[in-house]
C-alpha positions as CSV (number, residue, x, y, z in Angstrom):
1,M,201.8,207.2,197.2
2,V,200.5,203.9,196.1
3,P,200.8,203.4,192.4
4,R,197.6,202.9,190.4
5,R,196.8,199.4,189.3
6,A,197.3,198.5,185.7
7,S,193.5,198.1,185.2
8,V,192.9,201.6,186.5
9,N,195.5,203.0,184.1
10,E,193.9,201.1,181.2
11,E,190.5,202.4,182.0
12,L,191.8,206.0,182.1
13,R,193.5,205.5,178.8
14,R,190.3,204.1,177.3
15,R,188.2,207.1,178.6
16,S,190.8,209.6,177.2
17,R,190.6,207.9,173.8
18,E,186.8,207.9,173.8
19,R,186.8,211.6,174.7
20,L,189.1,212.4,171.7
21,L,186.9,210.3,169.3
22,Q,183.7,212.0,170.5
23,A,185.3,215.5,170.3
24,T,186.3,214.7,166.7
25,V,182.8,213.8,165.7
26,E,181.4,216.9,167.2
27,L,184.0,219.4,165.8
28,V,184.2,218.0,162.3
29,G,180.4,217.9,162.2
30,E,180.2,221.5,163.4
31,R,183.1,223.1,161.5
32,G,184.3,220.7,158.8
33,Y,187.6,218.8,158.5
34,E,189.9,221.6,157.4
35,A,188.7,224.0,160.1
36,T,189.2,221.5,162.9
37,T,192.7,221.2,164.3
38,L,194.2,218.5,166.5
39,A,194.6,221.2,169.2
40,D,190.9,222.0,168.9
41,I,190.1,218.3,169.4
42,A,192.3,218.0,172.4
43,D,190.8,221.2,173.9
44,R,187.2,219.9,173.4
45,A,188.2,216.5,174.9
46,G,190.0,218.2,177.9
47,A,193.2,216.4,177.0
48,A,196.8,217.3,176.4
49,R,197.7,217.9,172.7
50,G,200.4,215.3,172.9
51,L,197.8,212.7,173.9
52,V,196.2,212.9,170.4
53,S,199.5,212.0,168.7
54,Y,200.0,209.2,171.3
55,Y,196.8,207.4,170.2
56,F,196.6,208.4,166.5
57,P,199.3,209.0,163.8
58,G,197.3,211.8,162.2
59,K,194.0,213.7,161.9
60,R,192.7,211.5,159.0
61,Q,193.2,208.3,161.1
62,L,191.6,210.0,164.1
63,L,188.6,211.0,162.0
64,Q,188.1,207.5,160.5
65,S,188.3,205.9,164.0
66,A,185.8,208.5,165.3
67,V,183.3,207.9,162.5
68,H,183.6,204.1,162.8
69,R,183.0,204.5,166.5
70,L,179.8,206.6,165.8
71,M,178.7,204.0,163.2
72,H,179.3,201.1,165.6
73,R,177.4,202.8,168.5
74,E,174.4,203.8,166.3
75,L,174.3,200.3,164.7
76,S,174.5,198.5,168.0
77,A,171.6,200.7,169.3
78,G,169.6,200.2,166.2
79,L,170.0,196.4,166.1
80,G,169.2,196.2,169.8
81,R,166.2,198.6,170.0
82,A,162.9,197.4,171.3
83,P,161.2,195.2,170.5
84,A,164.3,192.9,170.6
85,T,164.4,190.4,167.8
86,E,166.5,187.5,166.4
87,D,164.9,187.8,163.0
88,G,167.7,188.1,160.5
89,R,165.6,190.0,157.9
90,E,164.5,192.5,160.5
91,L,168.1,193.0,161.7
92,L,169.4,193.5,158.2
93,A,166.6,196.1,157.6
94,R,167.6,197.9,160.8
95,A,171.3,197.9,159.8
96,I,170.5,199.4,156.4
97,D,168.3,202.1,158.0
98,V,170.9,203.0,160.5
99,I,173.7,203.6,157.9
100,L,171.4,205.5,155.6
101,G,170.2,207.5,158.6
102,L,173.8,208.5,159.4
103,A,174.3,209.9,155.9
104,R,171.1,211.8,156.2
105,D,171.6,213.2,159.7
106,H,175.4,213.8,159.6
107,P,176.1,214.8,156.0
108,R,179.2,216.9,156.6
109,L,180.8,214.3,158.8
110,M,180.0,211.3,156.6
111,R,181.0,213.2,153.4
112,T,184.4,213.9,154.9
113,H,184.8,210.3,156.1
114,M,184.0,208.9,152.6
115,A,186.4,211.4,151.0
116,G,189.1,210.2,153.3
117,I,188.6,206.6,152.5
118,L,189.1,207.4,148.8
119,T,192.5,209.1,149.4
120,A,195.9,207.6,149.6
121,E,195.4,206.6,153.2
122,G,192.5,204.4,152.2
123,F,190.5,202.2,154.6
124,I,192.0,202.1,158.1
125,Q,191.7,198.9,160.1
126,C,191.2,200.4,163.6
127,P,189.6,198.8,166.6
128,E,186.4,200.8,166.0
129,Q,186.2,199.6,162.4
130,Q,186.7,196.0,163.6
131,R,183.8,196.3,166.1
132,L,181.6,197.7,163.3
133,A,182.7,194.9,161.0
134,F,181.8,192.3,163.6
135,L,178.2,193.7,163.9
136,L,177.7,193.8,160.2
137,R,179.1,190.3,159.7
138,D,176.9,189.0,162.5
139,T,173.9,190.6,160.8
140,V,174.5,188.9,157.5
141,T,175.0,185.6,159.4
142,R,171.7,186.0,161.1
143,Y,170.1,186.9,157.8
144,G,171.1,183.4,156.6
145,S,174.3,183.9,154.7
146,A,176.2,180.7,153.7
147,D,179.4,182.8,153.3
148,P,179.3,185.6,155.9
149,E,182.7,187.1,155.1
150,T,182.0,187.5,151.4
151,D,178.4,188.7,152.0
152,Y,179.6,191.1,154.7
153,R,182.1,192.7,152.2
154,L,179.3,193.0,149.6
155,L,176.9,194.6,152.1
156,R,179.7,197.0,153.2
157,A,180.3,198.0,149.5
158,L,176.6,198.5,148.9
159,L,176.2,200.6,152.0
160,M,179.2,202.7,151.2
161,G,177.9,203.2,147.6
162,A,174.5,204.3,149.0
163,V,176.1,206.7,151.5
164,V,178.1,208.3,148.7
165,A,174.9,208.6,146.6
166,V,173.1,210.4,149.4
167,L,176.0,212.8,149.8
168,V,176.9,213.7,146.2
169,P,176.9,217.6,146.2
170,G,174.3,219.0,143.8
171,A,172.9,215.6,142.8
172,P,172.0,213.6,145.9
173,M,169.8,210.5,145.7
174,P,166.8,210.3,148.0
175,V,167.3,208.1,151.0
176,E,163.9,206.5,150.3
177,R,164.9,205.4,146.8
178,L,168.2,204.0,147.9
179,R,166.5,202.1,150.7
180,A,164.0,200.7,148.3
181,E,166.8,199.4,146.0
182,L,168.7,197.8,148.9
183,F,165.6,196.3,150.3
184,Q,164.7,194.9,146.9
185,R,168.3,193.5,146.6
186,Y,167.9,191.6,149.8
187,G,164.2,190.7,149.5
188,L,163.1,192.8,152.5
189,E,159.6,194.1,153.0
190,W,159.3,197.9,153.2
191,T,157.7,197.7,156.6
192,L,160.8,196.1,158.2
193,G,163.3,198.3,160.1
194,V,162.3,201.9,160.5
195,P,160.5,202.8,157.2
196,P,160.2,206.4,156.0
197,D,156.7,207.9,155.8
198,A,156.3,207.2,152.1
199,E,157.4,204.3,149.9
200,P,158.8,205.2,146.5
201,S,156.1,204.5,143.9
202,S,158.3,202.4,141.6
203,P,161.4,200.8,143.3
204,G,163.9,199.3,141.0
205,V,163.4,201.8,138.2
């Protein structure tokens, strides 16, 4: 038997990892974090249980990578949607809308993700997070930032705060209000990005 080339093995590993990340997003979104086991994730991905431990040191790290992958994929699609644009203001508006949309559309998943970041494990610098960071940093650069690294970190903090505000149990902030505040902060017109049906009557209050 002729051994597989290194490039083929690498592609198989990449696909296995992608399936595990996708299965994690699906199962945690459906069942919640505590009710999802690593064995469940492996089964959904069609992978051996040991493969999960090979790629990830634990379930919390797996979840963070899975959510960062989802965020990167959604942000990449949102920034590149038709009509294509190089307008930095439009791109920043799209980025804000994508992240707020994830909090609105995947509340259980995003709430679990944010809770994990605030635990002892903290913020995990995985490849998926690095790809997400690249897109956000490039967005603030195109917006016109003179200090993209600092402004990227500020944007990340503001978006994380907005996501938490959307997801607070019993006292959620409306996405439209948070969008208005962020748009005002960056001097963006309400019509940029993908605006909701109604604009808040008094943004900034």
